N, C-alpha and C positions, 0 to 999 in steps of 0.2 A: 444399529440399523441406520441406513442412510437412504433418504428418499430424494431423488433428483427432481428439481423444479425448473429445469432450464428450458423446457419445450412448451410451445403452444401458448404464447402470451398474446394479449390484445392491447391496443393503444388508442387513446383519443385525446384531444386537446380541448382546453377550456380557457376562459379568461383568467387572468391572474387572481382577480378577486374571487373568493369562493362563492359568493352570491352577488352577482352583478346588480340584481334588483335592489339590494340593500344599499341605501343612500348614505348611511352613517359611515364615514371613513375614519372616525376617530381611533378605531382599533388598530389601524395601520401605523399609528404614531406611537404605539406602546412597544415595550421591549418584548422580544420573543421569549415566552415562558417555556423553556425546554423541559420536557416531562420526565427526565431521569436525573439521578444524582450526579454531581460532578460538574454541572454547568451552572454558571452564574450570569446574572444580568449585569451589564456595565453601562454606566453613563458618564460622560465627560461634559462639563459645563452645561448640564441639563439636557444634553442631546444623547440619543441612543443610536447605536450602530445597527440595530435590528429593527425591522418593522414586523408587527405581529400579524400573522395570517388569519388567526381566528381567536375567539375569546377564551375557549376552553375545550377540553376533549369532547364534551357532550355536543357542543356546537359543531365541532369538526366531524363527528360521527353522523350528525344529521345531514350535513352537506355532502359527505362522502356517500351516504346511502342514496342520495338523489342521483349521483353520478353512476353508481353501480346499477341502479334500476333502469337507467336509460338504455334502450335497445338499439338506437341508431347512433351512428357516428364512430363506432369502433372499427378499427382496421387491423388486419393481422400483423402482429409484430414479430412472429416467428420465434426463434430460439434466442436464448441469452448466450453471450453478451449482446446487448442491443442499445444502440444510440438512436434517438428519435429520428434522426436524419435518414436512417436506412429504410424503415418502413414507409416514410414519406416519399422517398425516391421510388421504392418498389411499387407503390400504389399510385404513382403519377401525380402526386400532390406538389412536389418540387422537382426541379432539375438537379442533376449532379452538381453540387456546389463548388467542386474543385475544377470545373471547366469554365473557362472564360471569366465573365463577371457575375456568374450566377450566385456567388456568395452574398452579393449585395441584396439580392432578392429574398434572402432567407433571414434577415434581421428580425422579422416578426416572430420567429421561434423563441427569441428571448422574452417576448411579451406575452407568452402563453404559459399555462400550467399543463403538465403532461401526466396523464393517468395510465398506469399499466395495470392490467387485470389478468388474473389466472384463476381458473377453476380446477381443483384437483380433488381426487377421491382417496380416502384411506379406510382401512378396515378397523377391527377391534385390536389389532396387534400392538397399538401404541399405549394401551391402557396400563400395561404392567411396568412402565418406565417411570423413573423419578423426575425426569425432565425430558421435554420434547422441544428441541431448540431450532428455531428458524435462523439460518445463516445466509446473509446476502453479502457477497464479498466486496462489492463496490457500488455505491449509489451516487450518481453524479447529477445533482447534489440537492440540497434543500428538501429532503424526503420526509413525507408523512406516511406511515405504514399502518394499514388496517387489516385485520383478520376477522372474517365473518362479521363485519360491521363495527368491530371494536378497534379503537385507536390504541395501538400498542407501542408507539414510539416515534420520535423525531430523530433524524440523522443528518448532520450537516458537514460531512466529510466524505470525499471519494477515496480517501487514502487509508482507511481501515474498515473492517467489516461491521455490519449491523448484526447483532446477535440478541435473540430474545427467547425466553421460554414460552412456548405456545400452549402448554398443557391445559390451561384453563379456558383457552379460546377455541380449540378445535374439537371435533367429535367425529365418530365414525360416519362415513358417508361423504357427501359433497361439501367442500370448503372453498372459500373465496379469499384470495389475496388481492388487495387494492393498494397501489402505491402512487402517491402524488409527488411529482418532481418538478423543479424549475431549473433554470440555468444558474440560479443563486443570486443574480444581480438584484432581483426585486426585493430581497431581504436586507440589503445594505443601504444605509443612509448616505447618499452621494456627498452631501456637504461634510458629514463627519469624516469621510475618507480623505478629504483634502488636507487634513492636518499632517499627513505622512508624505515625506518626499518620495519622488520616483513613482513608479507604476502608472505613469500618466499616459494620456493619449499621445500618439506618435507625433512629435512636433516637426519632424523632418518631412512628413508626408501628409500635410493638412488635407482634410476632406475625404480621406480613404477609410476612416472609421476604425483604425486599429488602436488598440489599447483601451484600458478603462481603469481608473484609479481604484475602483472597488475590488478588483481582482485579488489584491493582496489580503483581503479578508476571507477569501474563499479557498478552502482546501480542495483544490481540483487542479487540473492542468492549466498552468498560467498562460500558455501560448494560445489557448482557445479563444481569447478575446483579441487576437491579432498579435503578430510578431514580425520581425523584419523578413522572415522566411515564410510566413503563414498568413492567410487571410483571417478576418474575424469570422469564426465559425464556432459559436458557443456550444460546446458539447453538453449533452443531457441524456441520461438513460440509466438502465441497469447494466453496467458495463463490465461485469464479471459474472461468475456463476452464482446460483442460489440452490439451497437444499435444506432438508430437515434432517437432523441427526438426533438420536436418542441416547439417553444416559441412564444407567441403572447403578445406583450406589456410588460409583466413582467414575472419573474420566481422566485420561492422560491429556493434559492441556498443552504441554510443550516438551521438547527434547533439545538439548544442546550437546554437541559432540566436539571435543577438542583433540588435536593430534600433537604428540610430542615425538620428535626425532632426535637422533644423536646430533651433537653440535657440529660435527665435521660434515663437510659436503658428502652426501651419501652416494653410494653406488646405485644403479638402477633400482635396487630393492634393498631394504634393511628392515630391522625390527622396529615396529612402531607401537607406541602406547596410546590407546584411545581412552579418554575420560568422558563419561556420560553423566549428564545431570537431567533427571526426568522429573517433571512437575506433574503431580497427581492431585486432583481435587476429590475430597470426600464430601459428598453432598449432605450428609447427615450432620446436623448442628452440634450433636453431643456424643455421637457414637465413635468408638475406635474399633478397628478390626485388623486381622492379619492379612497381609498382601504379599504375594510372591510375584516379583517382576522378572521377566525373561527378556534378555537382549540377545538377538541372533544376528550375526554378521556373516555374510556369505558372498562369494565372488559372483560376478555376472559375466558369462553363464555360470550357473550354480555349481559350487564345489562343496567340499566338506565344511559345514558352518562352524563358526566359533560361537559357543553359547555361554552366557553368563546369567546365573540366577541370583536374585537378591531377595532376602527375607526382610520385611519391613512391617512395623506396627503403624498403621495408617490413622493419623489423627484427623479430627474434623477440620474442614477447610483445606488449605493448600499444604502440600507436603513436597519436599525436595529430596529426591533419592539419588544417591551417587554410586557409581561403579566404574571399575577400570578393567580393561583387558589388553593383553599384549598380542599383537599380530606379527607372527614370525615371518620373515622374508616377505614383508608387505610390498604390494605392488603400488608404487607411488604415482600420484596424479601430477602431470606436468602441463605447463602452458604449451600451446600449439608451437611446434618446431623444436621443443626441448625434450620431447619424449611422448609417451602414450598418455591416455586418459582413462585408465581402468577405474571402474566405479563399483563399489561394494553395495550390496543390498542390505538395508538395515530394517529389521522387524523388531518392534518393541511391544510387548503385551504384558498383561497382569491378570492375576486370578485371585479371587477371594471366595471361598465356598463354592457355590454353583455359578457365580458371576465371572465372566471373562470379558475383559476390555482390551482394546488394541489401539495403537497409534497408526496413522496411515503409513504404509511402507514408503521408504525413500531411499535414494542412492547417495552414497557418500564417497568422495575422493580423499584418500589419505595424502595429506600434504600440509606443509606449514607455509605461511606467508608473513613477511614483515617488511616495514619501510625503515630503511637505515638513513639517518640524517647526521652522521658523524662529521666532525670537522675535516676539511681537506688537509692533506699532508702539508707541512710548512712550506716546502719548496714550490707548491702550487697555489699558495694563497696570494690574492691580489693585495693592492696597497691598503684597502680598507680592512682587510683581514676578516671579512665577514662570511666567506664562502663555506658552504656545507654541502655534503653529498645529499642527493635525493635519489635513492635507488630502492627498487623492490627486489627482495630476495625470496625465491620460492624454493623450498626444501634446502635452504642454506646456500643456494646458488644465485648469484646476481643475474637479474633478468633484464634484457634489453626490450623494453615495452614499445610496441608499434601497433597502431590501430587508428581509431577514428572516434568522433563524437556521435552518440546515438540519440536521435530525437524519435518521437513516436513514428512508426512506419506508415501512418496515415493520419491526416488531420482529424478524421473521424476514427479515433483509435480503436473503438470497440469492434470495428469490422475487419481488423487485421486477422487473417486466418492462421491456423497452425502451420499450414503449408507455406505461407509467406514468411513467417518467422524462420522456418526451416531453411528456406531458400536464402534468406539474407544472412543468417549466421553461418551457413555452409560457405557462402561466397566470401564472407570475412575470413574464414579459415583458409579457403583456397587462395586468397590474396596474401597469405602469410601474416595476417593480423594475429596478435595474441592478447589484445586488450580492446575493450570498448568502454568509453566513458558515458554513463547515462546522465544526460543533461538535466539540470535542476529546474527547467521550466516545463518539463513534461510530466511523466507519470512513473509510478512504480509498476513495472511491467507484469504481465500475467506469468503464471508458473512456467509455461512452456518456454518462455524466453530464457530464464535462468537454467532450466534443464538442458537446453540446447547449448548454452555457453559451457556448462559442465561437460557435455558430450564432445564438443569440438575444441576444448582447451582455450577458451577465450576468457581471460581475466576481466573482471568488472571493477571499474572505478565508478562508484555510485554516489551521485549527489543526493542530498535531501532536496525536497521539492520547494525551493525558494530561489527566486531569480529576479535580479534587476529591480528591486523595490525595497522600500521599508515595509516591515511587517509589524502589525499591532500587538507587540508583546506586552504592552501595558494593559491589555484587555485579558482578564483572567480566563474568560471562556475560551479565548483564542489560544492562550498558552496551554490550557487543558486539552484542547483538540490536538495541538502539536505533540504534546506528551503521549497521547494515545496513539497517534500516527507513528511516531518514531519507535515507540515500544513495540507496536505490532510489526512494523517492517523489519526491525533488527532481529526480532524473535523468529519471524517466518523465513528469513533469508540466510540466517547465520550458518546453516549446515551446508551451503553450496560451496564446493571447492573453488568455483570461479570467482566468488566474491572476495576481492582483495582489499578494498579501501572504501571507507565512508568519507564523504566530503560534505562540509556544512551547507554549501549553497553554490549558486552560479553568479559570480562577478560582484557580489554585494560589497565585499571589502574593497574591491577595485573602484567601485563607484563612490563609496562613502569614506575613503581613507582619510580625507581632509577633515572629517568631523571627529570631535572627541567622543561623541555618542551618536548612534543612529538606531532607529527602531528595528529590532531584529537581532542585534548583537548578542543579547542574552541567550537567545535560542541556539546560536552557533557556538558560543563560547562556554556555555554552562549546561543548558538543557540537553542538547545532543550528546556531548561527551559523557555526561553522567549516565544517560540511558544506554549508550553504546557500551560503556564499560560494564554496566550491570548485566546486560544481555549477551554480550559477545566481546569479552575483554581481549580476546585474541585478535581482534581487528583494531587497526589504528584509525582514528578520525583526524583528518587534517582540514585546515581551512585554506581557501584559495589564496588569501593574502600572504601566506608564509613564503610563497615563492614568486612574488612580484619582483621584477628585476630592477630594483632600485635600493638605495642605502637605507630607506626607511624600514623596509621589510627584510633586507638581506637578500642574498641570492643563493641559488642552489644549482648544482651540476648533476 
């Protein structure tokens, strides 16, 4: 069962201090005690990078209860996704920040805390489930989440979802969700951030307020604090969807599909072998039971499906179940201009006793993609002898890639509509593009973006979200956040036929090539390749420095 929580939210703002009347500021100089496992507090030379917003969960709950009890000051926030700028504009509190110099009048938004509230009702139907999980796809950023007055978690990244079992916190009848957000800057020690090169205020345009050294600590859109193409417009909000989903006995947590084709360049269709890896969680800590997994592949529009059934003994915790099927005379997915983009419908379900579970239906394009970097033939090698090919092959056919750089389609990215995505990706197709590069200073886009690229044959060169800065990889909490982010993104996007290439960052090797070490290199050279290989070994991860056009890095054609 899935309960949609996207509609009818309310918003109000408060001072950054949770209790402005409280004069003791010492709490703000302590580290942030993150309330779930996997996070560590870090200090360097006696200084901490986080400021503490509250002393403990009990104190947080008291202060949140005051906010929830206030009747005045709430404004309609409408539906998710929602950035705080949108209801402020709609309610006449601020002017459109992308017109004229209005963005300068909105800096005060960075100096407030932003509270989202939703009241929802449920019946007794949730009582029979083993877990009732709240999922919020993206919180931008510095979030404290409360359910019916109880503090259930802290979340400090916009780049992977918040997920928590609510069963002990909710009940039949009326329930309340309260979420406190900030732009994130308030939590970072400004002096601490100065030890890292880059990510500075814009030196070429003094006085315009672009840039902030603290941004490299914040896992959110880096451009939002100002870029050469964008004003300073610090995003903040619940910027993707939210829902409650139920789990009984077991849940399908992930699916990975791989395509194998004949080595020779195929005709418009050929036989294809699909390999499936299905991750199933058994919630019982000691019980095992029989499980039958069913994989169904059918064309769109539907034709006769190919069905594969797998018998499995499900152990406690995580289980990885594999299966293969052959698709005869497969309809291959091609980039725009090279052929069609047929998409197969994939349904994966499982059954044990009277319990049935299912993974969300998705569409899959049968294709292979690889990056070839072989040495250039001897007669074409230059004097230094360092040239290599850099070519993308789709279905064993060399592809001439043509396209553009993709930045978020609005500086307030949460307000980009599905219709705007449709228009922009269709226009890219009409312009004979077959590739878009997602820039590393922006965001991992909403599902609709990737689905449209699948539909229109637009390959994706996807940066991880690191750009023009050193990143604090020496902070264990930060590296843990990055691991969670890359793990989530590579798992969630790996089945899109449009996804061709993961790239470590935007321009960091170019900026820091003269250094023997720079903060962030471990992420691009070790963390990202390891996780990409684990989650989607059929994708190649490359780093921008490889094809700088000089002898230090070699050159590619």
